[in-house]
MARPA-608761 format. One line per 4 residues: their letters; for each residue x, z, y of C-alpha. Coordinates in nm, 4 decimals, always signed. Layout:
N
a = X,Z,Y; ...
This chain:
391
mpif = +0.0000,+0.0000,+0.0000; +0.1446,-0.0961,+0.3418; +0.2592,+0.1620,+0.5945; +0.1391,+0.1201,+0.9553
qykg = +0.2996,+0.2423,+1.2746; +0.0564,+0.3442,+1.5472; +0.0354,+0.4723,+1.9037; -0.2776,+0.6307,+2.0459
yktd = -0.4366,+0.9141,+2.2388; -0.5836,+1.2478,+2.1403; -0.9173,+1.3660,+2.2774; -0.7345,+1.5601,+2.5495
gsev = -0.5631,+1.2414,+2.6692; -0.2148,+1.3189,+2.5375; -0.0254,+1.0308,+2.3784; +0.0643,+1.0443,+2.0093
agtl = +0.2607,+0.8179,+1.7721; +0.3216,+0.8150,+1.3984; +0.2746,+0.6333,+1.0687; +0.0047,+0.6261,+0.8027
eass = -0.0568,+0.4531,+0.4736; -0.3578,+0.2190,+0.4466; -0.4647,-0.0967,+0.2661; -0.5288,-0.2897,+0.5909
ikea = -0.5222,-0.2579,+0.9695; -0.9009,-0.2185,+0.9679; -0.8782,+0.0794,+0.7328; -0.5912,+0.2257,+0.9380
vsrl = -0.7968,+0.2040,+1.2592; -1.0955,+0.3610,+1.0841; -0.8864,+0.6503,+0.9506; -0.7352,+0.7154,+1.2943
kdsg = -1.0785,+0.7272,+1.4564; -1.2076,+0.9579,+1.1835; -0.9187,+1.1958,+1.2606; -1.0184,+1.2049,+1.6282
lhpk = -0.7513,+0.9695,+1.7626; -0.8071,+0.6663,+1.9834; -0.5616,+0.3958,+1.8694; -0.3788,+0.2051,+2.1419
niqe = -0.1470,-0.0063,+1.9282; -0.1161,-0.0384,+1.5502; +0.0947,-0.2692,+1.3371; +0.2505,-0.2828,+0.9927
avyr = +0.5892,-0.1139,+0.9868; +0.8876,-0.3479,+0.9702; +1.2011,-0.1825,+0.8375; +1.5163,-0.3234,+0.9866
kgfg = +1.8662,-0.2142,+1.0733; +1.8647,+0.0377,+1.3534; +1.8221,+0.4036,+1.4276; +1.5465,+0.6526,+1.3708
lfqr = +1.2778,+0.6342,+1.1067; +1.2926,+0.2582,+1.0593; +1.6536,+0.2231,+0.9611; +1.8545,+0.0224,+0.7132
sdvs = +1.8228,+0.0996,+0.3452; +2.0507,+0.3740,+0.2235; +2.1618,+0.2423,-0.1159; +2.3524,+0.5667,-0.1720
llps = +2.0138,+0.7293,-0.2455; +1.9608,+0.5053,-0.5500; +2.1258,+0.7486,-0.7979; +1.9115,+1.0350,-0.6647
vtrq = +1.5880,+0.8340,-0.6793; +1.6738,+0.7136,-1.0310; +1.7478,+1.0692,-1.1456; +1.4150,+1.1948,-1.0048
latl = +1.2259,+0.9134,-1.1761; +1.4058,+0.9733,-1.5065; +1.3343,+1.3474,-1.4915; +0.9631,+1.2927,-1.4261
lssg = +0.9231,+1.0322,-1.7014; +1.1174,+1.2488,-1.9488; +0.8759,+1.5327,-1.8703; +0.5757,+1.3236,-1.9744
vtlm = +0.4627,+1.2129,-1.6267; +0.3250,+0.8587,-1.6129; +0.5129,+0.5913,-1.4205; +0.2392,+0.5661,-1.1546
ealn = +0.2339,+0.9418,-1.0988; +0.6150,+0.9522,-1.0846; +0.6333,+0.6718,-0.8283; +0.3625,+0.8392,-0.6218
sise = +0.5438,+1.1756,-0.6216; +0.8811,+1.0256,-0.5290; +0.7296,+0.8081,-0.2527; +0.5691,+1.1173,-0.0982
enkg = +0.8986,+1.3048,-0.1051; +1.0978,+1.0271,+0.0660; +1.0657,+0.8926,+0.4190; +1.1399,+0.5750,+0.6110
fwkn = +1.2697,+0.2738,+0.4235; +1.2637,+0.4296,+0.0771; +0.9037,+0.5443,+0.1193; +0.7965,+0.1903,+0.2020
vlvn = +0.9901,+0.0464,-0.0932; +0.8509,+0.2961,-0.3436; +0.4939,+0.2568,-0.2138; +0.5152,-0.1217,-0.2486
irer = +0.6606,-0.0935,-0.6005; +0.3841,+0.1495,-0.6965; +0.1162,-0.0868,-0.5659; +0.2627,-0.3804,-0.7579
vaag = +0.2725,-0.1771,-1.0785; -0.0882,-0.0668,-1.0151; -0.1868,-0.4329,-0.9773; -0.0535,-0.5076,-1.3267
ssfs = +0.3074,-0.6026,-1.2665; +0.5814,-0.4608,-1.4856; +0.8196,-0.2101,-1.3273; +1.1191,-0.4435,-1.3683
kale = +0.9320,-0.7328,-1.2003; +0.8422,-0.5072,-0.9078; +1.2086,-0.4130,-0.8684; +1.3097,-0.7795,-0.8416
dykk = +1.1605,-0.7940,-0.4908; +1.4391,-0.5596,-0.3736; +1.7538,-0.7213,-0.5134; +1.9724,-0.5780,-0.2366
ifpe = +1.8758,-0.2258,-0.3447; +1.8387,-0.2571,-0.7216; +2.1352,-0.4456,-0.8746; +2.0799,-0.7131,-1.1357
fyvn = +2.2034,-0.4897,-1.4174; +1.9578,-0.2193,-1.3052; +1.6598,-0.4556,-1.3301; +1.7780,-0.5895,-1.6669
mvaa = +1.8208,-0.2434,-1.8146; +1.4758,-0.1388,-1.6903; +1.3288,-0.4536,-1.8501; +1.5036,-0.3691,-2.1783
geag = +1.3727,-0.0109,-2.1569; +1.0162,-0.1335,-2.1017; +1.0445,-0.3714,-2.3956; +1.1855,-0.1000,-2.6213
gnld = +0.9461,+0.1720,-2.5088; +1.2283,+0.4037,-2.3985; +1.2226,+0.3587,-2.0212; +1.2825,+0.7296,-1.9608
kvlv = +1.6048,+0.7268,-2.1664; +1.7244,+0.4066,-1.9976; +1.6666,+0.5608,-1.6555; +1.8671,+0.8677,-1.7588
rlad = +2.1562,+0.6398,-1.8585; +2.1219,+0.4473,-1.5337; +2.1268,+0.7693,-1.3326; +2.4393,+0.8879,-1.5200
fles = +2.6103,+0.5535,-1.4607; +2.5186,+0.5329,-1.0910; +2.6266,+0.8928,-1.0293; +2.9629,+0.8365,-1.1998
qsnl = +3.0232,+0.5255,-0.9875; +2.9144,+0.7096,-0.6744; +3.1504,+0.9992,-0.7520; +3.4373,+0.7563,-0.8052
kskv = +3.3715,+0.5840,-0.4706; +3.3456,+0.9227,-0.3040; +3.6875,+1.0209,-0.4420; +3.8413,+0.7015,-0.3041
rtam = +3.6838,+0.7482,+0.0392; +3.7870,+1.1144,+0.0530; +4.1429,+1.0306,-0.0484; +4.1692,+0.7647,+0.2235
vypv = +4.0385,+0.9841,+0.5065; +4.3683,+1.1595,+0.5818; +4.6020,+0.8560,+0.5923; +4.3514,+0.6507,+0.7937
fmic = +4.3074,+0.9417,+1.0336; +4.6851,+0.9790,+1.0681; +4.7310,+0.6081,+1.1391; +4.4529,+0.6005,+1.4018
vgfi = +4.5693,+0.9188,+1.5766; +4.9309,+0.8026,+1.5667; +4.8422,+0.4681,+1.7223; +4.6342,+0.6337,+1.9970
vlsf = +4.9095,+0.8847,+2.0795; +5.1822,+0.6186,+2.0882; +4.9629,+0.3917,+2.3023; +4.9136,+0.6754,+2.5504
iftf = +5.2874,+0.7527,+2.5573; +5.3928,+0.3892,+2.6068; +5.1213,+0.3222,+2.8657; +5.1277,+0.6349,+3.0830
vipk = +5.4262,+0.8583,+2.9998; +5.7187,+0.6216,+2.9462; +5.6675,+0.4237,+3.2724; +5.7032,+0.7426,+3.4770
itri = +6.0191,+0.8431,+3.2929; +6.1860,+0.5010,+3.2995; +6.1004,+0.4289,+3.6645; +6.4157,+0.6093,+3.7709
fkdt = +6.6261,+0.3899,+3.5409; +6.4889,+0.0671,+3.6873; +6.6107,+0.1685,+4.0353; +6.9692,+0.2092,+3.9205
esal = +7.2056,-0.0869,+3.9420; +7.3961,+0.0071,+3.6280; +7.3307,-0.1748,+3.3035; +7.0927,+0.0088,+3.0776
pfit = +7.1541,+0.0604,+2.7051; +6.9949,-0.2027,+2.4864; +6.7650,+0.0531,+2.3210; +6.6349,+0.1599,+2.6644
vili = +6.5668,-0.2029,+2.7583; +6.3599,-0.2365,+2.4393; +6.1655,+0.0793,+2.5257; +6.0903,-0.0457,+2.8783
tisd = +5.9819,-0.3849,+2.7407; +5.7445,-0.2233,+2.4909; +5.6041,-0.0021,+2.7652; +5.5465,-0.3051,+2.9910
ifqn = +5.3652,-0.4827,+2.7078; +5.1331,-0.1852,+2.6548; +5.0695,-0.1625,+3.0306; +5.0094,-0.5276,+3.1083
fwwl = +4.8951,-0.6763,+2.7787; +4.6921,-0.3978,+2.6159; +4.4029,-0.6398,+2.5817; +4.6269,-0.8727,+2.3800
ivgi = +4.7250,-0.5882,+2.1454; +4.3596,-0.4992,+2.0889; +4.2800,-0.8670,+2.0333; +4.5626,-0.9043,+1.7795
ilgg = +4.4436,-0.5977,+1.5846; +4.0796,-0.7117,+1.5804; +4.1821,-1.0688,+1.5051; +4.4012,-0.9482,+1.2206
vfgf = +4.1152,-0.7498,+1.0652; +3.8611,-1.0318,+1.0919; +4.1228,-1.2909,+1.0006; +4.2143,-1.1039,+0.6820
rrik = +3.8474,-1.0826,+0.5855; +3.8056,-1.4536,+0.6522; +4.1125,-1.5443,+0.4505; +3.9971,-1.3182,+0.1671
eknr = +3.6539,-1.4802,+0.1612; +3.7919,-1.8361,+0.1606; +4.0787,-1.7644,-0.0804; +3.9199,-1.4947,-0.2953
lfvd = +4.0791,-1.6171,-0.6163; +4.4308,-1.6282,-0.4658; +4.3986,-1.2837,-0.3028; +4.2609,-1.1228,-0.6202
rlil = +4.5384,-1.2797,-0.8285; +4.7938,-1.1461,-0.5806; +4.6402,-0.7970,-0.6044; +4.6749,-0.8009,-0.9835
hlpg = +5.0470,-0.8811,-0.9587; +5.1364,-0.6137,-0.7037; +5.4005,-0.3692,-0.8364; +5.2617,-0.0308,-0.9367
nvlq = +4.9082,-0.1652,-0.8979; +4.6603,+0.1186,-0.8528; +4.3506,-0.1034,-0.8596; +4.4027,-0.2382,-1.2120
slyf = +4.2938,+0.0924,-1.3634; +3.9869,+0.0856,-1.1394; +3.8961,-0.2684,-1.2471; +3.9327,-0.2008,-1.6197
grfa = +3.7543,+0.1334,-1.5963; +3.4652,-0.0268,-1.4066; +3.4390,-0.3043,-1.6675; +3.4380,-0.0612,-1.9611
rtlg = +3.1897,+0.1750,-1.7930; +2.9457,-0.1016,-1.6984; +2.9643,-0.2833,-2.0327; +2.9149,+0.0397,-2.2260
slle = +2.6155,+0.1420,-2.0146; +2.4524,-0.2011,-2.0437; +2.4963,-0.2124,-2.4213; +2.3598,+0.1422,-2.4477
gglp = +2.0629,+0.0316,-2.2374; +1.9696,-0.2290,-2.4979; +2.0978,-0.5478,-2.3355; +2.2353,-0.8269,-2.5582
vlra = +2.6143,-0.8584,-2.5668; +2.6281,-1.1915,-2.3837; +2.4005,-1.0743,-2.1023; +2.5907,-0.7455,-2.0798
lela = +2.9226,-0.9315,-2.0502; +2.7824,-1.1525,-1.7749; +2.6655,-0.8548,-1.5700; +2.9762,-0.6467,-1.6420
aksi = +3.1940,-0.9344,-1.5194; +3.0194,-0.9256,-1.1797; +3.0774,-0.5523,-1.1452; +3.4580,-0.5615,-1.1831
gnrv = +3.5326,-0.6497,-0.8205; +3.8148,-0.8944,-0.8993; +3.7348,-1.2640,-0.9234; +4.0251,-1.3416,-1.1598
lelk = +3.9168,-1.0800,-1.4156; +3.5525,-1.1793,-1.3669; +3.6296,-1.5391,-1.4710; +3.8265,-1.4159,-1.7732
vida = +3.5303,-1.2038,-1.8887; +3.2898,-1.4967,-1.8376; +3.5243,-1.7175,-2.0426; +3.5383,-1.4472,-2.3110
grkv = +3.1570,-1.4483,-2.3167; +3.1600,-1.8205,-2.3989; +3.3986,-1.7581,-2.6888; +3.1829,-1.4713,-2.8157
aega = +2.8809,-1.7029,-2.8050; +3.0759,-1.9399,-3.0310; +3.1370,-1.6619,-3.2817; +3.4666,-1.5087,-3.1723
rlsa = +3.5274,-1.1350,-3.1480; +3.5305,-0.9834,-2.7993; +3.8657,-0.8121,-2.8525; +4.0241,-1.1489,-2.9381
sled = +3.8569,-1.3316,-2.6482; +3.9635,-1.1216,-2.3494; +4.2849,-1.2602,-2.2009; +4.5316,-1.0601,-1.9877
fppv = +4.3502,-0.7328,-2.0546; +4.5583,-0.4252,-2.1497; +4.6517,-0.4136,-2.5202; +4.5249,-0.0552,-2.5413
llql = +4.1802,-0.1555,-2.4133; +4.1680,-0.4535,-2.6512; +4.2627,-0.2266,-2.9436; +3.9874,+0.0177,-2.8486
iatg = +3.7319,-0.2645,-2.8313; +3.8500,-0.3947,-3.1711; +3.8071,-0.0441,-3.3141; +3.4575,-0.0256,-3.1688
ersg = +3.3693,-0.3628,-3.3213; +3.4856,-0.2529,-3.6673; +3.3236,+0.0905,-3.6569; +3.0000,-0.0083,-3.4816
rmve = +3.0649,+0.2545,-3.2101; +3.1299,+0.0115,-2.9248; +2.9336,+0.2111,-2.6651; +3.1154,+0.5352,-2.7398
vlkn = +3.4563,+0.3643,-2.7414; +3.3889,+0.1887,-2.4093; +3.2777,+0.5122,-2.2449; +3.5932,+0.6900,-2.3650
aads = +3.8029,+0.3998,-2.2350; +3.6238,+0.4171,-1.8997; +3.6911,+0.7910,-1.8731; +4.0584,+0.7312,-1.9475
yeee = +4.1027,+0.4494,-1.6939; +3.9108,+0.6331,-1.4220; +4.1281,+0.9401,-1.4752; +4.4382,+0.7201,-1.4642
fsrk = +4.3128,+0.5634,-1.1403; +4.2654,+0.9087,-0.9863; +4.6190,+1.0116,-1.0847; +4.7706,+0.6913,-0.9457
mqkt = +4.5711,+0.7261,-0.6247; +4.6857,+1.0835,-0.5721; +5.0478,+0.9849,-0.6439; +5.0298,+0.6932,-0.3976
lsll = +4.8770,+0.9112,-0.1268; +5.1341,+1.1851,-0.1882; +5.4028,+0.9250,-0.1105; +5.2098,+0.7728,+0.1793
epal = +5.1730,+1.0979,+0.3737; +5.5479,+1.1722,+0.4088; +5.6079,+0.8011,+0.4765; +5.3682,+0.8176,+0.7732
ilfm = +5.5340,+1.1372,+0.9006; +5.8788,+0.9767,+0.8629; +5.7612,+0.6676,+1.0513; +5.6272,+0.8808,+1.3371
giiv = +5.9554,+1.0728,+1.3393; +6.1544,+0.7487,+1.3697; +5.9364,+0.6347,+1.6621; +5.9760,+0.9695,+1.8400
gfiv = +6.3523,+0.9645,+1.7756; +6.3714,+0.6120,+1.9162; +6.1885,+0.7206,+2.2344; +6.4069,+1.0309,+2.2803
lavl = +6.7291,+0.8365,+2.2247; +6.6201,+0.5555,+2.4597; +6.5495,+0.8118,+2.7344; +6.8577,+1.0302,+2.6852
lpif = +7.1199,+0.7541,+2.6618; +7.0837,+0.6327,+3.0231; +7.0750,+0.9962,+3.1424; +7.4105,+1.0592,+2.9731
qlnq = +7.5382,+0.7327,+3.1180; +7.4344,+0.8336,+3.4734; +7.5934,+1.1724,+3.4216; +7.9256,+1.0069,+3.3330
lik = +7.9096,+0.7887,+3.6442; +7.8510,+1.0965,+3.8634; +8.1576,+1.2684,+3.7161
């Protein structure tokens, strides 16, 4: 049922605004009048990017919504009642989405078909697993697995973001401080050196040049930084295959463990959710995040369709992971083996990330120390030189 946004007046003349749920504008107007309000303007709510109630969809809430739905269904609540309860608990964009899904299900549509209208919120694997759960009559169990999977992925992303906060903060603060020093502090200190007729040390000339650049061409520096960021994104989009191949060949690659862990986790969850192997491979390939590995998994899917074993079809994957998959194929415990492999690779990724950051932090401090030492030396050398001339 649509949600309408209205503005109107109370009986005392004061203005009021809000939202209500109704099947049509006519019903919405009737309900407002019955409640003693005089509607001034009423229209169906349009949810778009912005601030306030009508804001962009928060996909990070998907694990929470899935967990709530799984808990209700596992407790014996019907799908309609569960959707109604969750829609009442949420606000804004999610309320509108859940209300519309509930109305489509009430009209006879399957739950998975209703989810297809919101592809930007519910990933393709999510819809496919829900469809498999509906077909197998175990939707509640599938939703539990989906909630577990989404929460594990969310926790992993949260760890990465948390780990990157400190170095990013250090880089930003360092750049701001150095910009302030070169723009406002250094010119006042070096002004005395410019008035002298004696030749300045080369390092001082460099310092004065850098300071002049920050003073007169700060807009160019900002433009170069912004251009570099957008340019890198553009290059990555146009040369995705080349960039992803380069990432895989970086020494001490931290992301490889993330890619393989994501593949194992997604494939295991999809197989556990009842999806066929070929469809699960197709969806797992899209979840890796590296185009090179994605194409290798898609190629492996073609070989599996021709009768080959998965462990023998995956090229350039770690021998340990291939051995685990082969063991799962022989024992019939593929899901369990893939989940164990995912746990191992995610733990390895966390260790590598912490090790990299532990090296990055002192490197940033050392870099700042070198810059400060350069500034101090460039300022002191001409002072010593002037002192010698005075003597």
